[in-house]
C-alpha atoms as a printed R data frame, in Angstrom:
    type eleno elety resid chain resno       x      y       z
1   ATOM     1    CA   MET     A     1 -68.979 14.696 -75.550
2   ATOM     2    CA   ARG     A     2 -67.150 17.947 -76.016
3   ATOM     3    CA   GLY     A     3 -66.660 20.115 -72.982
4   ATOM     4    CA   LYS     A     4 -67.701 23.685 -72.687
5   ATOM     5    CA   PHE     A     5 -65.363 26.609 -73.172
6   ATOM     6    CA   ILE     A     6 -65.923 29.527 -70.729
7   ATOM     7    CA   THR     A     7 -63.872 32.704 -70.822
8   ATOM     8    CA   LEU     A     8 -63.695 35.550 -68.288
9   ATOM     9    CA   GLU     A     9 -63.050 39.112 -69.467
10  ATOM    10    CA   GLY     A    10 -62.772 42.567 -68.089
11  ATOM    11    CA   ILE     A    11 -60.467 45.487 -67.488
12  ATOM    12    CA   ASP     A    12 -57.715 45.162 -64.883
13  ATOM    13    CA   GLY     A    13 -59.279 45.431 -61.422
14  ATOM    14    CA   ALA     A    14 -62.603 43.913 -62.443
15  ATOM    15    CA   GLY     A    15 -62.054 40.888 -60.159
16  ATOM    16    CA   LYS     A    16 -61.736 38.167 -62.739
17  ATOM    17    CA   SER     A    17 -59.137 36.085 -60.834
18  ATOM    18    CA   THR     A    18 -61.211 36.103 -57.636
19  ATOM    19    CA   HIS     A    19 -64.444 35.245 -59.501
20  ATOM    20    CA   LEU     A    20 -62.757 32.587 -61.526
21  ATOM    21    CA   ARG     A    21 -61.818 30.635 -58.434
22  ATOM    22    CA   TRP     A    22 -65.414 31.045 -57.091
23  ATOM    23    CA   ILE     A    23 -66.950 29.832 -60.411
24  ATOM    24    CA   ALA     A    24 -64.529 26.825 -60.422
25  ATOM    25    CA   ARG     A    25 -65.747 25.776 -56.961
26  ATOM    26    CA   LEU     A    26 -69.385 26.169 -58.020
27  ATOM    27    CA   LEU     A    27 -68.920 24.077 -61.153
28  ATOM    28    CA   ARG     A    28 -66.903 21.355 -59.344
29  ATOM    29    CA   ALA     A    29 -69.673 21.230 -56.711
30  ATOM    30    CA   ARG     A    30 -72.082 20.426 -59.558
31  ATOM    31    CA   GLY     A    31 -69.913 17.580 -60.817
32  ATOM    32    CA   VAL     A    32 -68.173 19.434 -63.698
33  ATOM    33    CA   LYS     A    33 -64.609 18.312 -64.492
34  ATOM    34    CA   LEU     A    34 -62.609 21.442 -65.126
35  ATOM    35    CA   LYS     A    35 -59.381 22.734 -66.629
36  ATOM    36    CA   LEU     A    36 -58.362 26.178 -65.385
37  ATOM    37    CA   THR     A    37 -56.026 28.231 -67.512
38  ATOM    38    CA   ARG     A    38 -55.195 31.830 -68.547
39  ATOM    39    CA   GLU     A    39 -53.992 34.069 -71.351
40  ATOM    40    CA   PRO     A    40 -51.519 35.063 -72.242
41  ATOM    41    CA   GLY     A    41 -49.948 31.858 -70.858
42  ATOM    42    CA   GLY     A    42 -51.317 28.438 -70.219
43  ATOM    43    CA   THR     A    43 -48.279 26.631 -71.684
44  ATOM    44    CA   ALA     A    44 -44.547 26.816 -71.051
45  ATOM    45    CA   THR     A    45 -44.047 28.939 -74.143
46  ATOM    46    CA   GLY     A    46 -47.133 31.021 -73.408
47  ATOM    47    CA   GLU     A    47 -45.863 31.822 -69.908
48  ATOM    48    CA   LYS     A    48 -42.577 33.039 -71.338
49  ATOM    49    CA   LEU     A    49 -44.390 35.267 -73.711
50  ATOM    50    CA   ARG     A    50 -46.593 36.466 -70.871
51  ATOM    51    CA   ARG     A    51 -43.564 37.645 -68.946
52  ATOM    52    CA   LEU     A    52 -42.338 39.454 -72.050
53  ATOM    53    CA   LEU     A    53 -45.706 41.092 -72.691
54  ATOM    54    CA   LEU     A    54 -46.591 42.096 -69.126
55  ATOM    55    CA   GLY     A    55 -43.323 42.536 -67.441
56  ATOM    56    CA   GLY     A    56 -41.185 44.269 -69.994
57  ATOM    57    CA   ARG     A    57 -40.095 47.812 -69.263
58  ATOM    58    CA   GLN     A    58 -39.656 48.520 -72.972
59  ATOM    59    CA   ARG     A    59 -42.878 49.037 -74.869
60  ATOM    60    CA   LEU     A    60 -43.294 46.782 -77.917
61  ATOM    61    CA   HIS     A    61 -44.776 47.944 -81.146
62  ATOM    62    CA   PRO     A    62 -48.540 47.258 -80.791
63  ATOM    63    CA   GLU     A    63 -48.607 44.941 -83.835
64  ATOM    64    CA   THR     A    64 -45.582 42.954 -82.470
65  ATOM    65    CA   GLU     A    65 -47.456 42.733 -79.171
66  ATOM    66    CA   THR     A    66 -50.617 41.374 -81.001
67  ATOM    67    CA   LEU     A    67 -48.640 38.834 -82.907
68  ATOM    68    CA   LEU     A    68 -47.012 37.503 -79.714
69  ATOM    69    CA   VAL     A    69 -50.473 37.268 -78.064
70  ATOM    70    CA   PHE     A    70 -51.776 35.176 -80.957
71  ATOM    71    CA   ALA     A    71 -48.555 33.078 -80.996
72  ATOM    72    CA   ALA     A    72 -49.162 32.228 -77.342
73  ATOM    73    CA   ARG     A    73 -52.833 31.542 -78.133
74  ATOM    74    CA   ARG     A    74 -52.007 29.121 -80.923
75  ATOM    75    CA   GLU     A    75 -49.828 27.091 -78.536
76  ATOM    76    CA   HIS     A    76 -52.515 27.350 -75.869
77  ATOM    77    CA   LEU     A    77 -55.248 26.060 -78.158
78  ATOM    78    CA   ASN     A    78 -53.075 23.187 -79.511
79  ATOM    79    CA   LYS     A    79 -51.671 21.957 -76.194
80  ATOM    80    CA   VAL     A    80 -54.307 22.774 -73.671
81  ATOM    81    CA   ILE     A    81 -57.696 24.077 -74.701
82  ATOM    82    CA   VAL     A    82 -58.618 21.818 -77.672
83  ATOM    83    CA   PRO     A    83 -57.325 18.552 -76.097
84  ATOM    84    CA   ALA     A    84 -59.251 19.366 -72.858
85  ATOM    85    CA   LEU     A    85 -62.500 20.039 -74.689
86  ATOM    86    CA   LYS     A    86 -62.103 16.859 -76.702
87  ATOM    87    CA   ALA     A    87 -61.622 14.931 -73.509
88  ATOM    88    CA   GLY     A    88 -64.897 16.307 -72.209
89  ATOM    89    CA   LEU     A    89 -63.431 18.718 -69.756
90  ATOM    90    CA   TRP     A    90 -64.848 22.208 -69.322
91  ATOM    91    CA   VAL     A    91 -62.169 24.908 -69.879
92  ATOM    92    CA   LEU     A    92 -62.354 27.980 -67.682
93  ATOM    93    CA   CYS     A    93 -59.957 30.599 -69.099
94  ATOM    94    CA   ASP     A    94 -58.917 33.960 -67.642
95  ATOM    95    CA   ARG     A    95 -58.995 36.108 -70.890
96  ATOM    96    CA   PHE     A    96 -59.156 35.070 -74.559
97  ATOM    97    CA   THR     A    97 -59.556 36.903 -77.895
98  ATOM    98    CA   ASP     A    98 -62.050 39.548 -76.709
99  ATOM    99    CA   ALA     A    99 -59.143 40.874 -74.587
100 ATOM   100    CA   THR     A   100 -57.008 41.263 -77.757
101 ATOM   101    CA   TYR     A   101 -59.768 43.370 -79.386
102 ATOM   102    CA   ALA     A   102 -60.051 45.454 -76.171
103 ATOM   103    CA   TYR     A   103 -56.363 45.937 -75.260
104 ATOM   104    CA   GLN     A   104 -54.380 45.668 -78.439
105 ATOM   105    CA   SER     A   105 -56.937 47.268 -80.819
106 ATOM   106    CA   ALA     A   106 -58.899 49.792 -78.682
107 ATOM   107    CA   GLY     A   107 -56.148 50.338 -76.186
108 ATOM   108    CA   SER     A   108 -53.086 50.329 -78.399
109 ATOM   109    CA   GLY     A   109 -54.429 51.095 -81.877
110 ATOM   110    CA   VAL     A   110 -54.016 47.948 -83.851
111 ATOM   111    CA   ALA     A   111 -56.694 47.755 -86.587
112 ATOM   112    CA   TRP     A   112 -59.775 45.796 -85.513
113 ATOM   113    CA   LYS     A   113 -59.842 44.024 -88.933
114 ATOM   114    CA   LYS     A   114 -56.275 42.827 -88.534
115 ATOM   115    CA   ILE     A   115 -57.145 41.144 -85.212
116 ATOM   116    CA   GLY     A   116 -60.169 39.552 -87.006
117 ATOM   117    CA   VAL     A   117 -57.875 38.065 -89.563
118 ATOM   118    CA   LEU     A   118 -55.543 36.572 -86.907
119 ATOM   119    CA   GLU     A   119 -58.537 35.382 -84.948
120 ATOM   120    CA   GLN     A   120 -59.901 33.363 -87.947
121 ATOM   121    CA   TRP     A   121 -56.432 32.026 -88.840
122 ATOM   122    CA   VAL     A   122 -55.373 30.986 -85.328
123 ATOM   123    CA   GLN     A   123 -58.723 29.796 -83.929
124 ATOM   124    CA   ASP     A   124 -60.214 28.311 -87.154
125 ATOM   125    CA   GLY     A   125 -63.712 29.203 -86.023
126 ATOM   126    CA   LEU     A   126 -63.401 28.062 -82.404
127 ATOM   127    CA   GLN     A   127 -65.168 30.466 -79.984
128 ATOM   128    CA   PRO     A   128 -66.082 30.216 -76.334
129 ATOM   129    CA   ASP     A   129 -69.521 28.791 -75.491
130 ATOM   130    CA   LEU     A   130 -69.861 31.550 -72.877
131 ATOM   131    CA   THR     A   131 -67.907 34.703 -72.136
132 ATOM   132    CA   ILE     A   132 -68.511 36.409 -68.831
133 ATOM   133    CA   LEU     A   133 -67.585 40.106 -69.032
134 ATOM   134    CA   PHE     A   134 -67.051 41.700 -65.614
135 ATOM   135    CA   ASP     A   135 -67.841 45.301 -66.347
136 ATOM   136    CA   VAL     A   136 -66.427 47.904 -63.955
137 ATOM   137    CA   PHE     A   137 -65.870 51.636 -64.228
138 ATOM   138    CA   PRO     A   138 -62.190 52.424 -65.059
139 ATOM   139    CA   ALA     A   139 -61.738 54.538 -61.943
140 ATOM   140    CA   VAL     A   140 -62.881 51.568 -59.777
141 ATOM   141    CA   GLY     A   141 -60.697 49.165 -61.622
142 ATOM   142    CA   ARG     A   142 -57.589 51.411 -61.301
143 ATOM   143    CA   ARG     A   143 -58.230 51.854 -57.585
144 ATOM   144    CA   ARG     A   144 -58.349 48.065 -57.119
145 ATOM   145    CA   SER     A   145 -55.323 47.397 -59.283
146 ATOM   146    CA   GLY     A   146 -53.412 50.093 -57.410
147 ATOM   147    CA   ARG     A   147 -53.499 47.988 -54.300
148 ATOM   148    CA   GLN     A   148 -51.124 45.474 -55.904
149 ATOM   149    CA   LYS     A   149 -47.506 45.748 -54.931
150 ATOM   150    CA   ARG     A   150 -46.141 44.936 -58.405
151 ATOM   151    CA   PRO     A   151 -48.513 46.189 -61.095
152 ATOM   152    CA   ASP     A   152 -47.755 44.876 -64.635
153 ATOM   153    CA   ARG     A   153 -47.241 47.050 -67.662
154 ATOM   154    CA   PHE     A   154 -50.923 47.202 -68.558
155 ATOM   155    CA   GLU     A   155 -51.971 48.053 -64.966
156 ATOM   156    CA   ARG     A   156 -49.761 51.087 -65.100
157 ATOM   157    CA   GLU     A   157 -51.698 52.534 -68.076
158 ATOM   158    CA   LYS     A   158 -53.678 55.746 -67.674
159 ATOM   159    CA   GLU     A   159 -57.436 55.871 -67.025
160 ATOM   160    CA   SER     A   160 -58.056 57.106 -70.577
161 ATOM   161    CA   TYR     A   161 -56.579 53.840 -71.883
162 ATOM   162    CA   TYR     A   162 -58.981 51.846 -69.736
163 ATOM   163    CA   ARG     A   163 -61.945 53.826 -70.944
164 ATOM   164    CA   ARG     A   164 -61.075 52.763 -74.473
165 ATOM   165    CA   VAL     A   165 -60.601 49.172 -73.386
166 ATOM   166    CA   ARG     A   166 -63.936 49.043 -71.587
167 ATOM   167    CA   LYS     A   167 -65.701 50.637 -74.562
168 ATOM   168    CA   ALA     A   168 -64.305 47.892 -76.839
169 ATOM   169    CA   TYR     A   169 -65.420 45.139 -74.408
170 ATOM   170    CA   LEU     A   170 -68.954 46.494 -74.375
171 ATOM   171    CA   LYS     A   171 -68.854 46.754 -78.175
172 ATOM   172    CA   ARG     A   172 -67.936 43.072 -78.328
173 ATOM   173    CA   ALA     A   173 -70.784 42.271 -75.981
174 ATOM   174    CA   ARG     A   174 -73.275 44.075 -78.124
175 ATOM   175    CA   ALA     A   175 -72.052 42.308 -81.230
176 ATOM   176    CA   ASN     A   176 -72.179 38.843 -79.534
177 ATOM   177    CA   PRO     A   177 -75.128 39.000 -77.128
178 ATOM   178    CA   ARG     A   178 -75.739 35.217 -77.059
179 ATOM   179    CA   ARG     A   179 -72.133 34.458 -76.091
180 ATOM   180    CA   VAL     A   180 -71.006 37.466 -74.001
181 ATOM   181    CA   ARG     A   181 -72.914 38.032 -70.815
182 ATOM   182    CA   VAL     A   182 -72.204 41.253 -68.966
183 ATOM   183    CA   ILE     A   183 -71.933 41.259 -65.125
184 ATOM   184    CA   ASP     A   184 -71.862 44.452 -63.147
185 ATOM   185    CA   ALA     A   185 -68.601 44.137 -61.232
186 ATOM   186    CA   ASN     A   186 -68.987 47.505 -59.459
187 ATOM   187    CA   SER     A   187 -71.268 45.715 -57.067
188 ATOM   188    CA   SER     A   188 -70.250 43.854 -53.927
189 ATOM   189    CA   ILE     A   189 -68.693 40.341 -54.254
190 ATOM   190    CA   ALA     A   190 -71.848 38.866 -52.786
191 ATOM   191    CA   ILE     A   191 -74.088 40.510 -55.419
192 ATOM   192    CA   VAL     A   192 -71.713 39.472 -58.207
193 ATOM   193    CA   HIS     A   193 -71.731 35.946 -57.016
194 ATOM   194    CA   LYS     A   194 -75.514 35.859 -56.998
195 ATOM   195    CA   GLN     A   195 -75.524 37.028 -60.650
196 ATOM   196    CA   LEU     A   196 -72.978 34.380 -61.521
197 ATOM   197    CA   GLU     A   197 -74.874 31.632 -59.792
198 ATOM   198    CA   ILE     A   198 -77.957 32.452 -61.851
199 ATOM   199    CA   LEU     A   199 -75.988 32.574 -65.065
200 ATOM   200    CA   ILE     A   200 -73.980 29.371 -64.485
201 ATOM   201    CA   SER     A   201 -77.208 27.545 -63.493
202 ATOM   202    CA   SER     A   202 -78.447 28.041 -67.069
203 ATOM   203    CA   TYR     A   203 -75.373 26.160 -68.389
204 ATOM   204    CA   CYS     A   204 -75.297 23.136 -66.103
């Protein structure tokens, strides 16, 4: 039986990494066998591209950036995600293609339709079974991200950039209401976990 593919999305500072670990513990406690991964990254090639995308001081052309994201994604799908799903594992992934629409399109100006073409080509129709969107006000996200000692290139962007990114995420949620479930990440961790527990319970 094919495993389920769950992705976590949200602007920087939404708490995805913290909540991913909590969701993983909840699923494992319920007997689910999991593969945890992230984008960009997840493979040796993907992690090299991640360092280039997030750590580079020189800004890439937005379309170059988008193509590198999808190159990493193709490797990720081929070597990690698809084999895990076929083996019956659930895949829990920190970011996927919704992030590309939000960051590279809304944030950096790449045409929405161009990303759609790459999405169809690279993913060949594969979509997450569930996407959890941690929605947070940009000012809150920036304040949380600012606590990090070494913010990456995207975390150094202005608040106006994150307003565009958040708007695109919510647009994706409205367009895919059965797949994308929005969680209010402005709330306390305890309240967020309660929302997550209810949501996850409907999937396992």
